[in-house]
MINU-988299 format. One record per residue (C-alpha): residue number from 1; x, y, z. Coordinates in Angstrom, 1 decimal, padded with zeros to 4 digits. Example, Ala and Ser with C-alpha at 12.3 -4.5 7.8 and 13.67 -1.06 7.14 Angstrom:
2
num: 1, c1: 012.3, c2: -004.5, c3: 007.8
num: 2, c1: 013.7, c2: -001.1, c3: 007.1
REM end
This chain:
440
num: 1, c1: 187.2, c2: -043.7, c3: 061.5
num: 2, c1: 187.7, c2: -040.2, c3: 060.1
num: 3, c1: 185.5, c2: -037.6, c3: 061.8
num: 4, c1: 185.0, c2: -033.9, c3: 061.5
num: 5, c1: 183.4, c2: -031.9, c3: 064.3
num: 6, c1: 182.1, c2: -028.5, c3: 063.3
num: 7, c1: 182.1, c2: -026.2, c3: 066.3
num: 8, c1: 184.4, c2: -026.4, c3: 069.3
num: 9, c1: 182.2, c2: -025.2, c3: 072.0
num: 10, c1: 181.5, c2: -027.3, c3: 075.1
num: 11, c1: 179.8, c2: -030.1, c3: 073.2
num: 12, c1: 182.0, c2: -030.1, c3: 070.2
num: 13, c1: 185.3, c2: -030.1, c3: 072.0
num: 14, c1: 184.3, c2: -032.9, c3: 074.4
num: 15, c1: 182.8, c2: -034.9, c3: 071.5
num: 16, c1: 185.9, c2: -034.5, c3: 069.3
num: 17, c1: 188.4, c2: -035.3, c3: 072.1
num: 18, c1: 186.5, c2: -038.3, c3: 073.3
num: 19, c1: 186.2, c2: -039.8, c3: 069.8
num: 20, c1: 189.9, c2: -039.3, c3: 069.3
num: 21, c1: 190.5, c2: -041.1, c3: 072.6
num: 22, c1: 189.1, c2: -044.3, c3: 071.2
num: 23, c1: 191.4, c2: -044.3, c3: 068.2
num: 24, c1: 189.5, c2: -042.2, c3: 065.6
num: 25, c1: 191.1, c2: -039.4, c3: 063.6
num: 26, c1: 189.3, c2: -036.2, c3: 064.4
num: 27, c1: 189.4, c2: -032.8, c3: 062.9
num: 28, c1: 187.7, c2: -030.0, c3: 064.9
num: 29, c1: 186.6, c2: -027.0, c3: 062.8
num: 30, c1: 186.0, c2: -023.5, c3: 064.1
num: 31, c1: 185.9, c2: -020.0, c3: 062.5
num: 32, c1: 187.8, c2: -018.4, c3: 065.4
num: 33, c1: 191.4, c2: -018.4, c3: 064.2
num: 34, c1: 192.7, c2: -017.3, c3: 067.6
num: 35, c1: 190.9, c2: -020.1, c3: 069.4
num: 36, c1: 192.0, c2: -022.7, c3: 066.8
num: 37, c1: 195.6, c2: -021.6, c3: 067.3
num: 38, c1: 195.3, c2: -021.8, c3: 071.0
num: 39, c1: 193.9, c2: -025.4, c3: 070.8
num: 40, c1: 196.7, c2: -026.4, c3: 068.4
num: 41, c1: 199.1, c2: -025.3, c3: 071.1
num: 42, c1: 197.5, c2: -027.7, c3: 073.6
num: 43, c1: 195.4, c2: -025.2, c3: 075.5
num: 44, c1: 191.8, c2: -026.2, c3: 076.4
num: 45, c1: 189.5, c2: -023.1, c3: 076.0
num: 46, c1: 186.9, c2: -024.4, c3: 078.5
num: 47, c1: 187.1, c2: -025.8, c3: 082.0
num: 48, c1: 186.0, c2: -029.4, c3: 082.2
num: 49, c1: 187.5, c2: -031.9, c3: 084.7
num: 50, c1: 189.9, c2: -034.4, c3: 083.0
num: 51, c1: 189.4, c2: -033.0, c3: 079.5
num: 52, c1: 192.9, c2: -031.5, c3: 079.5
num: 53, c1: 194.6, c2: -034.8, c3: 080.0
num: 54, c1: 193.0, c2: -036.6, c3: 077.0
num: 55, c1: 193.0, c2: -033.4, c3: 074.9
num: 56, c1: 196.8, c2: -033.2, c3: 075.3
num: 57, c1: 197.4, c2: -036.9, c3: 074.7
num: 58, c1: 195.4, c2: -037.0, c3: 071.5
num: 59, c1: 197.1, c2: -033.9, c3: 070.1
num: 60, c1: 200.5, c2: -035.4, c3: 070.8
num: 61, c1: 199.4, c2: -038.7, c3: 069.1
num: 62, c1: 198.1, c2: -036.7, c3: 066.1
num: 63, c1: 194.6, c2: -038.1, c3: 066.3
num: 64, c1: 193.1, c2: -034.7, c3: 067.2
num: 65, c1: 193.6, c2: -031.7, c3: 064.9
num: 66, c1: 192.1, c2: -028.2, c3: 064.6
num: 67, c1: 191.4, c2: -026.1, c3: 061.6
num: 68, c1: 189.4, c2: -023.1, c3: 060.2
num: 69, c1: 189.2, c2: -024.8, c3: 056.8
num: 70, c1: 185.8, c2: -026.5, c3: 056.6
num: 71, c1: 186.4, c2: -028.0, c3: 053.2
num: 72, c1: 189.7, c2: -029.6, c3: 054.1
num: 73, c1: 188.1, c2: -031.2, c3: 057.2
num: 74, c1: 185.2, c2: -032.5, c3: 055.2
num: 75, c1: 187.4, c2: -033.9, c3: 052.4
num: 76, c1: 189.2, c2: -036.0, c3: 055.0
num: 77, c1: 186.1, c2: -037.2, c3: 056.9
num: 78, c1: 183.2, c2: -039.5, c3: 056.3
num: 79, c1: 181.3, c2: -038.6, c3: 059.5
num: 80, c1: 180.5, c2: -034.9, c3: 060.2
num: 81, c1: 179.2, c2: -033.8, c3: 063.6
num: 82, c1: 177.5, c2: -030.5, c3: 063.8
num: 83, c1: 178.1, c2: -029.1, c3: 067.3
num: 84, c1: 177.0, c2: -025.5, c3: 066.6
num: 85, c1: 175.2, c2: -023.0, c3: 068.8
num: 86, c1: 171.4, c2: -023.0, c3: 068.9
num: 87, c1: 170.8, c2: -019.9, c3: 071.1
num: 88, c1: 167.3, c2: -018.9, c3: 072.1
num: 89, c1: 165.7, c2: -016.2, c3: 070.0
num: 90, c1: 163.6, c2: -013.4, c3: 071.5
num: 91, c1: 160.5, c2: -015.6, c3: 071.3
num: 92, c1: 162.2, c2: -018.6, c3: 072.9
num: 93, c1: 162.7, c2: -020.6, c3: 069.8
num: 94, c1: 166.0, c2: -022.3, c3: 069.0
num: 95, c1: 168.0, c2: -020.3, c3: 066.4
num: 96, c1: 169.1, c2: -022.8, c3: 063.7
num: 97, c1: 170.9, c2: -020.2, c3: 061.5
num: 98, c1: 174.3, c2: -021.5, c3: 062.3
num: 99, c1: 173.3, c2: -025.2, c3: 061.8
num: 100, c1: 171.5, c2: -024.5, c3: 058.5
num: 101, c1: 174.3, c2: -022.2, c3: 057.1
num: 102, c1: 176.9, c2: -025.0, c3: 057.6
num: 103, c1: 174.5, c2: -027.6, c3: 056.2
num: 104, c1: 174.2, c2: -025.6, c3: 053.0
num: 105, c1: 178.0, c2: -025.2, c3: 052.8
num: 106, c1: 178.4, c2: -029.0, c3: 053.3
num: 107, c1: 176.1, c2: -029.6, c3: 050.3
num: 108, c1: 178.5, c2: -027.6, c3: 048.1
num: 109, c1: 181.7, c2: -029.2, c3: 049.6
num: 110, c1: 180.9, c2: -032.9, c3: 049.7
num: 111, c1: 182.3, c2: -035.0, c3: 046.9
num: 112, c1: 181.3, c2: -038.4, c3: 048.2
num: 113, c1: 178.9, c2: -040.1, c3: 050.6
num: 114, c1: 178.9, c2: -038.5, c3: 054.1
num: 115, c1: 176.9, c2: -038.8, c3: 057.3
num: 116, c1: 175.9, c2: -035.4, c3: 058.7
num: 117, c1: 175.0, c2: -035.7, c3: 062.4
num: 118, c1: 173.1, c2: -033.1, c3: 064.5
num: 119, c1: 174.9, c2: -033.2, c3: 067.8
num: 120, c1: 173.5, c2: -029.9, c3: 068.9
num: 121, c1: 170.2, c2: -029.8, c3: 070.8
num: 122, c1: 167.6, c2: -029.0, c3: 068.1
num: 123, c1: 163.9, c2: -028.8, c3: 067.6
num: 124, c1: 161.8, c2: -031.7, c3: 066.2
num: 125, c1: 162.1, c2: -031.6, c3: 062.4
num: 126, c1: 165.6, c2: -030.2, c3: 062.2
num: 127, c1: 167.1, c2: -033.2, c3: 060.5
num: 128, c1: 164.7, c2: -032.6, c3: 057.6
num: 129, c1: 165.7, c2: -028.9, c3: 057.5
num: 130, c1: 169.4, c2: -029.8, c3: 057.5
num: 131, c1: 168.8, c2: -032.3, c3: 054.6
num: 132, c1: 166.9, c2: -029.6, c3: 052.6
num: 133, c1: 169.7, c2: -027.1, c3: 053.2
num: 134, c1: 172.4, c2: -029.5, c3: 052.1
num: 135, c1: 170.3, c2: -030.6, c3: 049.1
num: 136, c1: 170.4, c2: -027.1, c3: 047.6
num: 137, c1: 173.9, c2: -027.8, c3: 046.2
num: 138, c1: 174.7, c2: -031.4, c3: 047.0
num: 139, c1: 175.7, c2: -033.6, c3: 044.1
num: 140, c1: 176.3, c2: -036.7, c3: 046.1
num: 141, c1: 174.4, c2: -039.0, c3: 048.4
num: 142, c1: 174.4, c2: -038.3, c3: 052.1
num: 143, c1: 172.5, c2: -039.1, c3: 055.3
num: 144, c1: 171.4, c2: -036.8, c3: 058.1
num: 145, c1: 171.2, c2: -038.3, c3: 061.6
num: 146, c1: 170.1, c2: -037.0, c3: 064.9
num: 147, c1: 172.4, c2: -038.0, c3: 067.8
num: 148, c1: 171.7, c2: -035.8, c3: 070.8
num: 149, c1: 174.3, c2: -035.4, c3: 073.6
num: 150, c1: 173.5, c2: -036.1, c3: 077.2
num: 151, c1: 176.6, c2: -034.6, c3: 078.9
num: 152, c1: 176.6, c2: -033.1, c3: 082.4
num: 153, c1: 179.0, c2: -030.2, c3: 082.8
num: 154, c1: 181.6, c2: -031.2, c3: 085.3
num: 155, c1: 181.2, c2: -034.9, c3: 084.3
num: 156, c1: 181.2, c2: -034.6, c3: 080.6
num: 157, c1: 184.2, c2: -036.7, c3: 079.8
num: 158, c1: 183.0, c2: -039.6, c3: 081.9
num: 159, c1: 179.5, c2: -039.2, c3: 080.5
num: 160, c1: 180.8, c2: -039.4, c3: 076.9
num: 161, c1: 183.2, c2: -042.3, c3: 077.5
num: 162, c1: 180.7, c2: -044.3, c3: 079.6
num: 163, c1: 177.2, c2: -043.2, c3: 078.5
num: 164, c1: 174.0, c2: -044.4, c3: 080.2
num: 165, c1: 172.7, c2: -044.7, c3: 076.7
num: 166, c1: 173.3, c2: -043.5, c3: 073.1
num: 167, c1: 170.4, c2: -042.2, c3: 071.1
num: 168, c1: 170.6, c2: -042.3, c3: 067.3
num: 169, c1: 167.9, c2: -041.1, c3: 065.0
num: 170, c1: 168.2, c2: -042.4, c3: 061.5
num: 171, c1: 166.2, c2: -044.1, c3: 058.8
num: 172, c1: 169.3, c2: -045.2, c3: 056.9
num: 173, c1: 170.6, c2: -048.7, c3: 057.3
num: 174, c1: 174.0, c2: -047.6, c3: 056.0
num: 175, c1: 174.3, c2: -044.8, c3: 058.6
num: 176, c1: 173.1, c2: -047.1, c3: 061.3
num: 177, c1: 175.7, c2: -049.7, c3: 060.6
num: 178, c1: 178.5, c2: -047.2, c3: 060.6
num: 179, c1: 177.4, c2: -045.4, c3: 063.8
num: 180, c1: 176.9, c2: -048.7, c3: 065.6
num: 181, c1: 180.6, c2: -049.5, c3: 065.0
num: 182, c1: 181.6, c2: -045.9, c3: 066.0
num: 183, c1: 179.9, c2: -046.1, c3: 069.3
num: 184, c1: 180.7, c2: -049.8, c3: 070.1
num: 185, c1: 183.7, c2: -049.0, c3: 072.2
num: 186, c1: 181.6, c2: -046.7, c3: 074.5
num: 187, c1: 179.0, c2: -049.4, c3: 075.4
num: 188, c1: 181.1, c2: -052.4, c3: 076.1
num: 189, c1: 179.5, c2: -052.8, c3: 079.5
num: 190, c1: 176.1, c2: -053.3, c3: 077.9
num: 191, c1: 174.5, c2: -049.9, c3: 078.1
num: 192, c1: 172.1, c2: -049.6, c3: 075.2
num: 193, c1: 172.3, c2: -047.8, c3: 071.8
num: 194, c1: 168.7, c2: -046.8, c3: 071.0
num: 195, c1: 168.0, c2: -046.5, c3: 067.3
num: 196, c1: 164.8, c2: -044.6, c3: 066.3
num: 197, c1: 163.5, c2: -042.2, c3: 063.8
num: 198, c1: 165.1, c2: -038.7, c3: 063.6
num: 199, c1: 162.1, c2: -036.8, c3: 065.1
num: 200, c1: 161.9, c2: -039.1, c3: 068.1
num: 201, c1: 165.6, c2: -038.7, c3: 068.8
num: 202, c1: 165.3, c2: -034.9, c3: 068.6
num: 203, c1: 162.4, c2: -034.9, c3: 071.0
num: 204, c1: 164.1, c2: -037.4, c3: 073.4
num: 205, c1: 166.7, c2: -034.8, c3: 074.3
num: 206, c1: 164.2, c2: -032.0, c3: 074.9
num: 207, c1: 161.9, c2: -034.4, c3: 076.9
num: 208, c1: 164.8, c2: -035.6, c3: 079.1
num: 209, c1: 166.0, c2: -032.1, c3: 080.0
num: 210, c1: 162.4, c2: -030.8, c3: 080.5
num: 211, c1: 161.7, c2: -033.7, c3: 082.9
num: 212, c1: 164.9, c2: -033.1, c3: 084.9
num: 213, c1: 164.1, c2: -029.4, c3: 085.1
num: 214, c1: 160.7, c2: -030.3, c3: 086.3
num: 215, c1: 162.1, c2: -032.6, c3: 089.0
num: 216, c1: 164.4, c2: -029.9, c3: 090.3
num: 217, c1: 161.6, c2: -027.3, c3: 090.3
num: 218, c1: 159.2, c2: -029.6, c3: 092.0
num: 219, c1: 161.6, c2: -030.1, c3: 094.9
num: 220, c1: 162.2, c2: -026.3, c3: 095.1
num: 221, c1: 158.4, c2: -025.9, c3: 095.5
num: 222, c1: 158.4, c2: -028.5, c3: 098.2
num: 223, c1: 161.3, c2: -026.7, c3: 099.9
num: 224, c1: 159.4, c2: -023.4, c3: 099.9
num: 225, c1: 156.4, c2: -025.0, c3: 101.4
num: 226, c1: 158.6, c2: -026.7, c3: 104.1
num: 227, c1: 159.6, c2: -023.2, c3: 105.2
num: 228, c1: 156.0, c2: -022.3, c3: 105.7
num: 229, c1: 155.0, c2: -025.4, c3: 107.7
num: 230, c1: 158.2, c2: -026.0, c3: 109.6
num: 231, c1: 159.2, c2: -029.2, c3: 107.8
num: 232, c1: 162.8, c2: -030.2, c3: 106.9
num: 233, c1: 163.3, c2: -030.5, c3: 103.2
num: 234, c1: 166.3, c2: -032.8, c3: 103.7
num: 235, c1: 164.2, c2: -035.3, c3: 105.5
num: 236, c1: 161.4, c2: -035.0, c3: 102.9
num: 237, c1: 164.0, c2: -035.4, c3: 100.1
num: 238, c1: 165.4, c2: -038.6, c3: 101.5
num: 239, c1: 161.9, c2: -040.0, c3: 102.1
num: 240, c1: 160.8, c2: -039.2, c3: 098.6
num: 241, c1: 164.0, c2: -040.2, c3: 096.9
num: 242, c1: 164.0, c2: -043.7, c3: 098.5
num: 243, c1: 161.0, c2: -044.6, c3: 096.3
num: 244, c1: 162.5, c2: -046.6, c3: 093.4
num: 245, c1: 159.9, c2: -045.1, c3: 091.1
num: 246, c1: 161.3, c2: -041.6, c3: 091.8
num: 247, c1: 165.0, c2: -042.0, c3: 092.7
num: 248, c1: 167.1, c2: -039.6, c3: 094.7
num: 249, c1: 168.9, c2: -037.7, c3: 091.9
num: 250, c1: 167.9, c2: -034.1, c3: 091.0
num: 251, c1: 166.0, c2: -033.7, c3: 094.3
num: 252, c1: 168.3, c2: -031.3, c3: 096.0
num: 253, c1: 166.6, c2: -027.9, c3: 096.6
num: 254, c1: 168.3, c2: -024.7, c3: 095.8
num: 255, c1: 168.1, c2: -021.4, c3: 094.0
num: 256, c1: 167.0, c2: -022.6, c3: 090.6
num: 257, c1: 168.6, c2: -024.4, c3: 087.7
num: 258, c1: 170.8, c2: -022.6, c3: 085.2
num: 259, c1: 173.4, c2: -023.4, c3: 082.6
num: 260, c1: 173.5, c2: -023.8, c3: 078.8
num: 261, c1: 170.9, c2: -026.6, c3: 078.5
num: 262, c1: 167.9, c2: -026.6, c3: 080.8
num: 263, c1: 166.8, c2: -023.0, c3: 080.5
num: 264, c1: 167.3, c2: -023.0, c3: 076.7
num: 265, c1: 165.8, c2: -026.4, c3: 076.0
num: 266, c1: 162.8, c2: -026.0, c3: 078.2
num: 267, c1: 162.0, c2: -022.7, c3: 076.6
num: 268, c1: 162.5, c2: -024.1, c3: 073.1
num: 269, c1: 160.2, c2: -027.0, c3: 073.9
num: 270, c1: 157.4, c2: -024.7, c3: 075.0
num: 271, c1: 157.9, c2: -022.7, c3: 071.8
num: 272, c1: 157.7, c2: -025.8, c3: 069.7
num: 273, c1: 154.5, c2: -026.7, c3: 071.4
num: 274, c1: 153.0, c2: -023.4, c3: 070.6
num: 275, c1: 153.9, c2: -023.7, c3: 066.9
num: 276, c1: 152.0, c2: -027.0, c3: 066.8
num: 277, c1: 149.0, c2: -025.6, c3: 068.8
num: 278, c1: 150.0, c2: -027.4, c3: 072.0
num: 279, c1: 150.3, c2: -025.7, c3: 075.4
num: 280, c1: 152.9, c2: -027.3, c3: 077.6
num: 281, c1: 151.3, c2: -026.1, c3: 080.8
num: 282, c1: 153.5, c2: -028.0, c3: 083.3
num: 283, c1: 156.7, c2: -026.9, c3: 081.5
num: 284, c1: 155.6, c2: -023.3, c3: 081.3
num: 285, c1: 155.0, c2: -023.4, c3: 085.1
num: 286, c1: 158.5, c2: -024.9, c3: 085.6
num: 287, c1: 160.0, c2: -021.9, c3: 083.7
num: 288, c1: 158.0, c2: -019.4, c3: 085.8
num: 289, c1: 158.8, c2: -021.0, c3: 089.1
num: 290, c1: 162.5, c2: -021.4, c3: 088.3
num: 291, c1: 162.8, c2: -017.7, c3: 087.4
num: 292, c1: 161.2, c2: -016.8, c3: 090.8
num: 293, c1: 163.4, c2: -019.3, c3: 092.6
num: 294, c1: 166.5, c2: -017.5, c3: 091.5
num: 295, c1: 165.4, c2: -014.5, c3: 093.6
num: 296, c1: 164.9, c2: -016.6, c3: 096.8
num: 297, c1: 168.2, c2: -015.8, c3: 098.4
num: 298, c1: 167.9, c2: -012.1, c3: 097.8
num: 299, c1: 164.4, c2: -012.1, c3: 099.3
num: 300, c1: 165.8, c2: -013.7, c3: 102.4
num: 301, c1: 168.5, c2: -011.1, c3: 102.6
num: 302, c1: 166.0, c2: -008.2, c3: 102.2
num: 303, c1: 163.7, c2: -009.7, c3: 104.8
num: 304, c1: 166.6, c2: -009.9, c3: 107.3
num: 305, c1: 167.8, c2: -006.4, c3: 106.7
num: 306, c1: 164.2, c2: -005.0, c3: 106.4
num: 307, c1: 164.8, c2: -004.1, c3: 102.7
num: 308, c1: 167.6, c2: -001.7, c3: 103.6
num: 309, c1: 170.7, c2: -003.0, c3: 101.7
num: 310, c1: 172.1, c2: 000.4, c3: 100.7
num: 311, c1: 175.8, c2: 000.7, c3: 101.6
num: 312, c1: 176.0, c2: -002.9, c3: 102.8
num: 313, c1: 178.6, c2: -005.3, c3: 101.5
num: 314, c1: 177.9, c2: -009.0, c3: 100.8
num: 315, c1: 180.4, c2: -011.8, c3: 100.2
num: 316, c1: 179.3, c2: -014.2, c3: 097.4
num: 317, c1: 180.7, c2: -017.7, c3: 097.2
num: 318, c1: 180.2, c2: -019.2, c3: 093.8
num: 319, c1: 179.5, c2: -017.7, c3: 090.4
num: 320, c1: 179.2, c2: -020.7, c3: 088.0
num: 321, c1: 175.8, c2: -022.2, c3: 087.6
num: 322, c1: 177.1, c2: -025.4, c3: 089.2
num: 323, c1: 180.4, c2: -026.7, c3: 090.5
num: 324, c1: 183.2, c2: -028.1, c3: 088.3
num: 325, c1: 182.5, c2: -025.7, c3: 085.4
num: 326, c1: 183.2, c2: -022.1, c3: 084.5
num: 327, c1: 179.8, c2: -021.8, c3: 082.7
num: 328, c1: 177.8, c2: -018.8, c3: 084.0
num: 329, c1: 175.0, c2: -019.0, c3: 081.5
num: 330, c1: 171.7, c2: -018.4, c3: 083.3
num: 331, c1: 173.6, c2: -018.8, c3: 086.6
num: 332, c1: 171.5, c2: -017.8, c3: 089.7
num: 333, c1: 174.6, c2: -015.8, c3: 090.9
num: 334, c1: 174.0, c2: -013.3, c3: 088.1
num: 335, c1: 170.5, c2: -012.6, c3: 089.2
num: 336, c1: 171.7, c2: -012.3, c3: 092.8
num: 337, c1: 174.4, c2: -009.8, c3: 091.9
num: 338, c1: 171.9, c2: -007.7, c3: 089.8
num: 339, c1: 169.4, c2: -007.5, c3: 092.6
num: 340, c1: 172.0, c2: -006.6, c3: 095.3
num: 341, c1: 173.6, c2: -003.9, c3: 093.1
num: 342, c1: 170.2, c2: -002.5, c3: 092.3
num: 343, c1: 169.5, c2: -002.2, c3: 096.0
num: 344, c1: 172.6, c2: -000.2, c3: 096.5
num: 345, c1: 174.8, c2: -003.0, c3: 098.0
num: 346, c1: 178.3, c2: -004.0, c3: 097.1
num: 347, c1: 179.4, c2: -007.5, c3: 096.2
num: 348, c1: 182.7, c2: -009.3, c3: 096.8
num: 349, c1: 182.8, c2: -012.6, c3: 095.0
num: 350, c1: 185.0, c2: -015.7, c3: 094.7
num: 351, c1: 184.7, c2: -018.7, c3: 092.4
num: 352, c1: 187.4, c2: -021.2, c3: 091.6
num: 353, c1: 186.9, c2: -021.0, c3: 087.8
num: 354, c1: 184.1, c2: -018.6, c3: 086.7
num: 355, c1: 185.4, c2: -015.2, c3: 087.7
num: 356, c1: 186.9, c2: -014.3, c3: 084.3
num: 357, c1: 183.6, c2: -015.2, c3: 082.6
num: 358, c1: 181.6, c2: -013.0, c3: 085.0
num: 359, c1: 184.1, c2: -010.2, c3: 084.6
num: 360, c1: 183.8, c2: -010.3, c3: 080.8
num: 361, c1: 180.0, c2: -010.1, c3: 081.2
num: 362, c1: 179.5, c2: -007.5, c3: 083.9
num: 363, c1: 182.9, c2: -005.9, c3: 084.2
num: 364, c1: 184.1, c2: -004.4, c3: 087.5
num: 365, c1: 180.7, c2: -003.7, c3: 089.0
num: 366, c1: 181.7, c2: -006.2, c3: 091.7
num: 367, c1: 185.0, c2: -007.0, c3: 093.4
num: 368, c1: 186.7, c2: -010.3, c3: 092.5
num: 369, c1: 188.7, c2: -011.9, c3: 095.3
num: 370, c1: 191.7, c2: -014.2, c3: 095.2
num: 371, c1: 190.1, c2: -016.7, c3: 097.6
num: 372, c1: 187.0, c2: -017.4, c3: 099.6
num: 373, c1: 188.2, c2: -015.8, c3: 102.8
num: 374, c1: 189.2, c2: -012.5, c3: 101.2
num: 375, c1: 185.7, c2: -012.1, c3: 100.0
num: 376, c1: 184.5, c2: -012.1, c3: 103.6
num: 377, c1: 186.6, c2: -009.2, c3: 104.9
num: 378, c1: 184.3, c2: -006.5, c3: 106.2
num: 379, c1: 181.2, c2: -008.1, c3: 104.6
num: 380, c1: 177.9, c2: -007.8, c3: 106.4
num: 381, c1: 176.9, c2: -011.4, c3: 105.4
num: 382, c1: 178.0, c2: -014.4, c3: 103.3
num: 383, c1: 175.8, c2: -015.7, c3: 100.4
num: 384, c1: 176.4, c2: -019.1, c3: 098.8
num: 385, c1: 175.3, c2: -019.6, c3: 095.2
num: 386, c1: 177.4, c2: -022.6, c3: 094.0
num: 387, c1: 178.2, c2: -025.8, c3: 095.9
num: 388, c1: 181.9, c2: -026.0, c3: 095.1
num: 389, c1: 183.6, c2: -028.7, c3: 097.2
num: 390, c1: 186.0, c2: -026.0, c3: 098.6
num: 391, c1: 183.0, c2: -024.3, c3: 100.3
num: 392, c1: 181.7, c2: -027.4, c3: 102.0
num: 393, c1: 184.1, c2: -027.5, c3: 105.0
num: 394, c1: 185.4, c2: -024.0, c3: 105.5
num: 395, c1: 187.3, c2: -022.7, c3: 108.6
num: 396, c1: 184.2, c2: -021.3, c3: 110.3
num: 397, c1: 186.4, c2: -019.4, c3: 112.8
num: 398, c1: 188.0, c2: -017.5, c3: 109.8
num: 399, c1: 184.5, c2: -016.9, c3: 108.5
num: 400, c1: 183.3, c2: -015.4, c3: 111.8
num: 401, c1: 186.4, c2: -013.3, c3: 112.3
num: 402, c1: 186.2, c2: -011.7, c3: 108.8
num: 403, c1: 182.4, c2: -011.0, c3: 108.6
num: 404, c1: 181.0, c2: -008.0, c3: 110.4
num: 405, c1: 178.3, c2: -010.4, c3: 111.8
num: 406, c1: 178.1, c2: -014.2, c3: 111.7
num: 407, c1: 175.3, c2: -014.3, c3: 109.1
num: 408, c1: 175.1, c2: -016.8, c3: 106.2
num: 409, c1: 172.5, c2: -017.2, c3: 103.5
num: 410, c1: 173.0, c2: -020.5, c3: 101.9
num: 411, c1: 171.4, c2: -021.2, c3: 098.6
num: 412, c1: 172.7, c2: -024.8, c3: 098.4
num: 413, c1: 172.2, c2: -026.2, c3: 101.9
num: 414, c1: 175.8, c2: -027.0, c3: 102.5
num: 415, c1: 175.9, c2: -026.9, c3: 106.2
num: 416, c1: 174.5, c2: -028.9, c3: 109.1
num: 417, c1: 171.9, c2: -027.0, c3: 111.1
num: 418, c1: 173.1, c2: -028.3, c3: 114.5
num: 419, c1: 176.7, c2: -027.3, c3: 113.7
num: 420, c1: 175.5, c2: -023.8, c3: 112.6
num: 421, c1: 173.6, c2: -023.5, c3: 115.9
num: 422, c1: 176.6, c2: -024.6, c3: 118.0
num: 423, c1: 178.8, c2: -022.1, c3: 116.2
num: 424, c1: 176.2, c2: -019.3, c3: 116.8
num: 425, c1: 175.6, c2: -018.3, c3: 113.2
num: 426, c1: 172.5, c2: -016.8, c3: 111.9
num: 427, c1: 172.0, c2: -019.2, c3: 109.1
num: 428, c1: 169.2, c2: -019.3, c3: 106.5
num: 429, c1: 169.1, c2: -022.1, c3: 103.8
num: 430, c1: 166.4, c2: -023.5, c3: 101.5
num: 431, c1: 163.5, c2: -025.4, c3: 102.9
num: 432, c1: 165.0, c2: -025.8, c3: 106.4
num: 433, c1: 164.6, c2: -024.1, c3: 109.8
num: 434, c1: 166.3, c2: -020.8, c3: 110.3
num: 435, c1: 169.2, c2: -021.1, c3: 112.7
num: 436, c1: 169.3, c2: -017.9, c3: 114.7
num: 437, c1: 172.3, c2: -018.6, c3: 116.9
num: 438, c1: 172.7, c2: -015.8, c3: 119.3
num: 439, c1: 170.5, c2: -013.6, c3: 117.2
num: 440, c1: 167.3, c2: -014.8, c3: 118.8
REM end
């Protein structure tokens, strides 16, 4: 099939590349000429494991193209995916200006039947607004479909090629038939395609992300209580997760969720509720608790140093909001850095992929190191904000020799308590006993 993907951000680029991988002809559209030229030359502008391999393959085989010419892309395509930004406004609502502006352009451009698909995460009722925008100038028949993405950063290629489910919101039999054929190669193992109305599809994405954010936040609350009563959150997590009604995923405690989806989507759902006169009390609590959880590690640091951080230096391992991505949107590390700098401390950081993005955001206010051990040199303590695999089994003798004191504050519970005790570290994690080593 001939497909246009408008927007080459995280969702758009993965979507276009994966559709090309199954034999479709895909044209990705972006207004950024420099970015388009970079992609034409085979360079992937985001970090996502395994994406570069199929990206390069499909460019070479001429199934994946890039352009700034929206009209040319639409003329060649029957299916149009809108993968445009929907950033949160000041009031928390999703900004649909990019989506609606392109929809209006499509109405003017289309010369024959097209399927316009909302791939971006959008509020309930957006499909109708897209239709209205396109109808302002449209002279031909078209359908608007809601087809939310369920991609995990770090696993996006596999999630797209082998989805748990595909959700398609449409009231058009014609669009349904075409999209069923489009997605058939992705569900050969029997995973379902759920067809429903457009509003239900839109809400499905928000509801899924809000539930997962709630699950994470609930476990963080339990972890905080474990610290007060002397329980071990790892044991509690295993006991709870073994219940088939609950499951063991998204139960790992830490320093709060971040990224491009959960914070924005949860906030937008609360705003949508207010617009309809409904108060999402649980989800509002999730937002409040998560914001507080991002400060947990700094509070532990301040308690240890009796609130005197001025002149101290801290090594920070991890800047991305999660491993296997360079995404720093709403990353807990940014809140940690802000608090430490405000307290007069210095920060030396290392992340395998996200340092350039952090530098573009906060400049040289911190020191960026070439590897994890360089960050430790003359630091008072180590803070861990992202659970990159490279941090899981470090050379602890190197860690001890480079730090001024053997002190670790671990926001991701990477290390075994007994091992930390044997190595004589002072080690604080989330929801577990403090290991004091020789610092008793």
